[in-house]
N, C-alpha and C positions, 0 to 999 in steps of 0.2 A: 243312445236310446233316449227317447223323449218321455220322461217320467217313468215310474214303475207302477203299472196298473194294479199289481197285486198288493204292494206294500207302500202306498203313497205316504209321504212324510207329512204329518200335521204341520201346517204353516200358519204364520201370522205375518202381516205385512212387513214388519222389520226384518224378517228372514228372507225377504225378496229384494234383489237388487236389479234395477233396470239399467241395462248397458247399451249405449249406442253402438251399433255395428254397421259394417258395410252391407248393402243389400245382398251381396253375393256370399256373405258369411255362411259357412256350412251349417251351423246350428240354425240360423235364420231360415235357410233353404229347407232344412229338414222339417221345421215347424210349419212352413208354408205347405209342404207336401202333405203333412198330416191334416192341415186345414182343408186342402183341396179334396182329400179322400173323404173327409167327413161331409163336406158340402155336396160332393157327388152323390153320396148316399141319401142325404136329406132331400135333394132336389132332382133325383135321377129321372123322374117322369116329366120334369119341366124344362130342362135345359138340353133337350135332344136336338132342337133345331138351331144350327149354328147362326142362322140369320137373326134369330131372336136374341142371341147373346151379343150385347153391345160391347164395343171395344173398351168401354170404361170398366168392365169387369176384370180386364187384364191389367197388370201393372208393368209398364215399361220401366226398366231400371233407370233410364235417363230422366224420368219424371219424379223420381223419389227424392225427397229432401231430408228424410230422416227414417231410419230403421232402428228398432231396438228389440232386444230380447230380455225377458225376465229370467233370472236364474235364482236357484235356491242357494242357501248358505254354503252348500258343498259344490256349487257351480253347475248344477244340472239345469239345462235350458228347458223352461216349462211354459213360456209365453212369448208372443211376437206381436209387433205392429209396425206399420209403415205409414208415413205421411207423404202426400204429394200435393203440389200446388194445384188449386182449382180456382183460377182467377185470383181474387183478393183473399179467398179463403184457403184453408188447407183441408184436404180430405183424408180421413182416417181409412186406411185399407189394411186388410189382412190381419185384423185383430183376432188373436187365437190364444187360448189357454188349453194346455193338455188336459184331457178329462179328469184324471185323478187329482188335479190341482185346482179345479174350479171350486168356487165358494170359499177360497182361502186367502183372498186379498190380492191375488195376482193381477186380475183384470183392473182393479182400481189403481194399483201401482203403475200399470202400463198407461192407463188413461191420464193419470197425473203427470207422468213423464211426457206424454204426447202434448198435453195442454201447455206445459212449461216450455217445450220446444217451439210450439206454434207461437206462443207469446214472444219468445226470443226472436223469432223470425218476423215479427210484426203482423202476424195474422190477427184479424179481429174475430174470426169465427172458425170453428171446426165443423165440417159437414161429414156425413157418413151415410152409407146405404147398407142395409141388412135385409133379411127376408122374413116372410111371414112364418116360416118354419124354424125360426130362431127366437122363440119367446124368451129364452134365458138372456139373450143379448139385448132384446128390447127392454126387459126389466132392468138390466144393468145400466143401459144408457139413460133411461128415465130417472133411475135412482141417482145417477151422477149429474143430473141437471141438463141433459140433452132433451130438446123438445121436438116433437114431430113436425116435419115440414112436408110440403108437397114433394112427390117423386122428383128427384133431380133430373133435369133434361137429358143428361147423359145415360140415364137408366130408364127412359120412357118406355122402352119395349119390354121391360121386366115388370109386368103388372103386379107381381107379388112383392115388390120392393117396399120396404119401410125405410124412410129417410129421416134423419135427425140432424139437428144443429145445436151448437152451444156457442153463445157469444162469450168471448174471452174478455175478462176485465183487466 
């Protein structure tokens, strides 16, 4: 089970551990399914034309350079992200925090882990795409130092995209 929506545990960032896992890890796959369900609801009226859905929206496991899950102190998986190469950059994909655990430091812990891994791999920048119906994600990225950039070419057909980048120091 991904989080307990009835009785979420109050968390602080030290209670969260970010663990690198294989892309096929069952907990990672379950979190991605939860993300896909949520995004299907948010964008149900926009993603009905498969021609408009660019291949960049999908993640081919062979392109993944890093996958991590965030777990609570008792090992409950509550967050996920993946990085894939995008030229000289890395692209943040499938960032997700289970709803009962949002606003508790999970997303920040995941982003810090992603940035550390990107630096370790020699990337100079992280790029990402989100959508206009995810104002919570936009606020998070801006708060964490990501700046708006033009829509990435691989998402050109997704007019409601919001793309961001962060230069890694």
